[in-house]
C-alpha positions in Angstrom: -0.1 0.0 -0.1 0.8 3.5 -0.6 -0.2 6.9 0.0 0.8 9.0 -3.4 -0.5 9.2 -7.1 -4.4 8.9 -7.2 -4.4 7.4 -3.6 -2.5 10.9 -2.4 -5.1 12.8 -4.2 -8.0 11.0 -2.2 -6.1 11.8 1.0 -6.0 15.1 0.0 -9.7 15.6 -0.6 -10.9 13.1 2.2 -8.2 12.5 4.5 -5.9 9.7 5.7 -8.6 7.9 7.9 -11.1 7.7 4.4 -8.5 5.6 3.2 -9.4 2.6 5.2 -13.0 3.5 6.2 -14.5 0.4 4.7 -11.8 -2.1 5.9 -11.1 -0.7 9.7 -13.9 -3.3 10.9 -11.8 -6.3 9.4 -8.4 -4.8 11.3 -8.9 -2.8 14.4 -9.9 -6.1 16.6 -6.6 -8.1 15.4 -4.0 -8.4 18.3 -1.5 -7.5 15.5 -2.8 -5.7 12.5 0.1 -5.2 9.5 0.5 -4.2 6.1 3.2 -3.6 4.0 4.2 0.0 3.3 5.1 0.8 0.2 6.4 4.2 0.2 7.8 6.4 2.8 5.6 8.9 4.7 7.1 12.0 4.5 7.1 15.8 3.3 10.7 15.5 3.1 13.8 14.6 0.1 13.5 14.1 -3.4 12.6 11.5 -5.9 15.7 9.1 -6.7 17.2 10.0 -9.7 16.5 7.1 -12.9 13.6 5.3 -11.1 10.7 4.8 -13.0 8.0 5.3 -10.2 8.7 6.7 -6.7 6.3 7.1 -4.4 6.1 9.2 -1.4 2.8 8.7 0.9 0.8 12.0 2.2 2.0 12.6 6.0 -1.7 12.0 7.0 -1.5 8.6 5.9 0.0 7.8 9.3 -3.1 8.9 11.0 -4.7 6.6 8.8 -2.8 3.4 9.7 -3.4 4.3 13.5 -7.3 5.1 12.8 -7.5 1.4 10.7 -5.8 -0.3 14.1 -2.7 -1.2 11.8 -0.5 -2.3 14.6 3.1 -2.6 12.5 4.0 -2.0 8.9 7.4 -3.6 6.9 9.2 -0.8 5.1 11.4 -3.6 3.3 10.2 -3.3 0.0 11.8 -1.4 -3.3 9.7 1.9 -2.5 11.0 3.0 1.0 13.9 5.1 -0.3 12.5 6.5 -3.2 13.0 9.8 -1.8 16.3 9.1 -0.1 17.2 8.8 3.2 15.8 11.8 5.0 12.2 10.8 3.8 12.9 7.5 5.3 14.2 8.6 8.4 11.1 11.2 8.6 9.0 8.0 8.4 10.2 6.2 11.5 9.5 9.6 13.1 5.9 9.7 11.9 5.2 5.8 12.5 6.4 6.3 16.1 4.3 9.3 16.9 1.3 7.7 15.3 2.1 4.2 17.6 2.7 2.3 14.9 5.5 -0.2 15.0 7.9 -0.9 11.8 10.1 -3.5 10.8 12.5 -4.0 7.5 14.1 -0.9 7.3 16.4 1.4 9.7 18.5 4.0 10.4 21.7 1.4 9.9 21.8 -2.1 8.9 21.5 -3.5 12.4 18.4 -1.7 13.2 17.0 -2.7 9.6 17.4 -6.1 10.3 15.9 -6.2 13.8 12.2 -7.4 14.3 9.6 -5.2 15.8 8.5 -6.6 18.9 4.6 -6.8 19.8 3.4 -7.6 23.2 -0.2 -9.2 23.0 -2.7 -11.3 25.3 -1.0 -14.4 23.4 2.5 -13.5 24.0 5.5 -11.7 22.3 4.5 -11.5 18.5 8.2 -10.7 16.7 7.9 -9.3 13.2 10.7 -9.4 10.6 10.4 -7.9 7.2 12.9 -8.5 4.2 13.0 -7.4 0.1 13.9 -9.7 -2.6 13.3 -6.8 -4.7 16.6 -4.6 -4.2 17.1 -1.1 -6.4 20.6 0.0 -6.4 21.4 2.1 -3.2 18.2 0.7 -1.1 20.0 -1.3 1.5 20.8 -0.5 4.8 24.4 -0.4 5.5 26.7 0.1 8.8 26.1 4.0 8.9 23.4 4.2 6.1 19.7 4.3 6.6 18.1 1.5 4.3 16.0 -1.6 4.2 16.7 -5.3 5.1 17.3 -7.7 2.3 17.1 -11.3 1.6 20.9 -11.2 -0.1 22.3 -13.1 3.1 20.5 -15.9 3.4 22.4 -17.4 6.5 21.9 -14.0 8.1 18.3 -13.8 7.4 17.9 -17.7 9.1 19.8 -16.4 12.2 17.6 -13.6 12.6 14.6 -16.0 12.3 15.9 -18.3 15.0 17.1 -15.6 17.2 13.7 -13.8 16.8 12.1 -17.3 17.8 14.4 -17.9 20.7 12.9 -14.2 22.3 9.2 -14.0 21.1 6.2 -16.4 21.3 5.4 -16.2 17.6 7.5 -15.0 14.7 6.0 -13.3 11.7 8.0 -13.1 8.5 7.2 -10.6 5.8 8.8 -10.8 2.2 8.6 -8.6 -1.0 9.2 -10.9 -3.4 7.9 -12.7 -6.5 7.4 -11.8 -10.2 4.8 -9.0 -10.9 1.7 -9.8 -12.3 2.1 -13.8 -12.0 -0.2 -15.5 -9.7 1.3 -18.6 -9.2 4.2 -18.4 -6.5 7.8 -19.5 -8.1 10.4 -22.2 -6.6 12.6 -19.4 -5.0 9.3 -18.2 -2.9 8.4 -21.8 -1.7 12.2 -22.8 -0.8 12.6 -19.4 1.0 9.3 -19.6 2.9 10.3 -23.4 3.9 13.4 -22.2 5.3 12.4 -19.6 7.7 9.4 -22.0 8.9 11.9 -24.4 9.5 14.1 -21.9 10.9 11.3 -20.9 13.6 8.5 -18.6 11.6 5.2 -19.0 12.5 3.6 -16.8 9.5 5.2 -16.0 6.1 3.2 -13.2 4.4 4.5 -12.4 0.7 3.9 -9.1 -1.4 4.9 -7.4 -4.3 3.3 -8.9 -7.5 0.2 -6.2 -7.6 -1.7 -9.9 -7.7 -2.9 -12.4 -5.0 -1.4 -15.6 -5.1 -2.3 -19.0 -3.3 -2.0 -19.9 0.6 -0.2 -23.3 1.7 0.3 -24.8 4.8 3.7 -26.1 5.8 4.4 -27.9 8.9 1.2 -26.5 10.5 2.8 -23.0 9.5 0.7 -20.5 7.1 2.3 -19.2 3.7 0.3 -16.1 2.3 2.5 -16.2 -1.0 1.3 -12.7 -2.4 -1.8 -10.8 -0.3 -2.2 -8.3 -3.4 -2.2 -4.6 -3.6 -4.2 -2.9 -0.3 -4.5 0.8 -1.0 -2.8 1.1 -4.2 -4.4 2.9 -7.7 -4.2 0.1 -10.5 -5.1 0.0 -14.0 -6.2 -3.5 -14.5 -8.9 -5.2 -12.7 -6.7 -8.0 -11.7 -4.7 -5.6 -10.0 -7.5 -4.2 -8.0 -8.3 -7.5 -6.7 -7.2 -8.3 -3.3 -8.3 -9.6 0.3 -7.9 -9.2 3.9 -6.5 -12.6 6.0 -7.4 -12.9 9.1 -5.6 -15.7 10.8 -5.3 -17.5 14.2 -2.2 -19.2 15.4 -1.9 -21.9 17.7 0.7 -22.8 19.9 0.6 -26.4 18.6 -1.3 -27.3 15.8 -2.4 -25.9 12.1 -3.7 -22.0 11.9 -7.3 -21.2 11.2 -8.7 -18.1 9.4 -10.8 -16.2 7.3 -10.3 -14.6 4.2 -12.2 -11.2 3.4 -12.1 -10.4 -0.4 -12.0 -6.7 -1.2 -11.4 -4.5 -4.4 -9.5 -1.2 -4.8 -12.0 1.7 -6.0 -11.2 2.8 -9.8 -9.3 4.7 -10.0 -8.5 5.8 -6.4 -7.2 2.6 -5.2 -9.5 2.6 -1.8 -10.4 -0.9 -0.6 -13.6 -1.9 0.4 -15.2 -5.4 0.6 -17.0 -7.0 -2.1 -20.0 -9.0 -2.6 -21.8 -11.8 -4.5 -20.2 -11.7 -8.0 -17.4 -9.7 -7.3 -16.0 -11.7 -4.2 -16.4 -15.0 -6.1 -14.1 -13.8 -8.6 -11.4 -13.2 -6.1 -12.4 -16.3 -3.8 -12.6 -18.4 -6.8 -8.8 -17.5 -7.7 -7.2 -17.9 -4.4 -9.1 -20.9 -4.0 -7.7 -22.6 -7.3 -4.2 -21.3 -6.5 -4.2 -22.6 -3.0 -5.8 -26.1 -3.8 -2.5 -26.5 -6.4 -0.6 -25.9 -2.9 -2.2 -28.8 -1.2 -4.6 -26.2 0.4 -8.7 -26.3 0.6 -10.6 -23.3 1.3 -14.3 -23.4 2.5 -16.6 -21.1 1.5 -19.9 -19.5 3.2 -21.3 -16.4 1.4 -18.7 -14.0 0.5 -16.2 -15.4 2.7 -13.6 -18.2 2.9 -12.3 -19.8 5.9 -9.7 -22.7 6.6 -9.1 -24.6 10.0 
């Protein structure tokens, strides 16, 4: 999600909270509500030269995230540094002021690789975020603000193991895959399994701009691509997404619900859909998930698994 382009124009007219008004009921009740924040939230910096698409969210988006009940965001993606270090550092300040934690970016590499820690009634949840889509100059360094990447898998797996030792649950977010491709590739599947073997309890993916399937591996859920969420778009399929509600268990498989949403034309504002619109999204997700060995149950406009 981002708050620039047509989304930014919508925020200018209606405010940051309006972006989430129709999906807030599906987010605010969660102990940990997560989104991938595909841009800095700032009025600082300037566009990175030579990049085809650069995003910078309106500053009012921070209040919108808080209003929706978002607890933690990933900044490990290929747009977090679109307006340079100044805008990224400003994003940290604005998220902290809004009471929102972040993972996958930091003032230096150590901070970028560190998990966000959230206390819940079920225990401590650690959220790690990394990107495999890596523009030049984006990775965090010893003294360089930037993002955490998947480049060093041994370091990544060690970070997951460390998080699993200090937290009751570990969520790993990946910015990965191929744009507009609905089927997760071999690299996504292999990496998801590796982090679960290292101690992850839930893997959440994004970047392709379309939904990909769900899979359960060793009683842990992998969502290969959640699709876009607050994102203007130019094809129907990229406007089709879902809210994933997951209940994790200390032992045993997860359960959950899937609420299909569509991102309005041309603004990219999410709202739950019904009838045929819901069927199209859930049919696609069920087909992709079935190919991964996971069967979804349908009840009206919602799908579930257990």
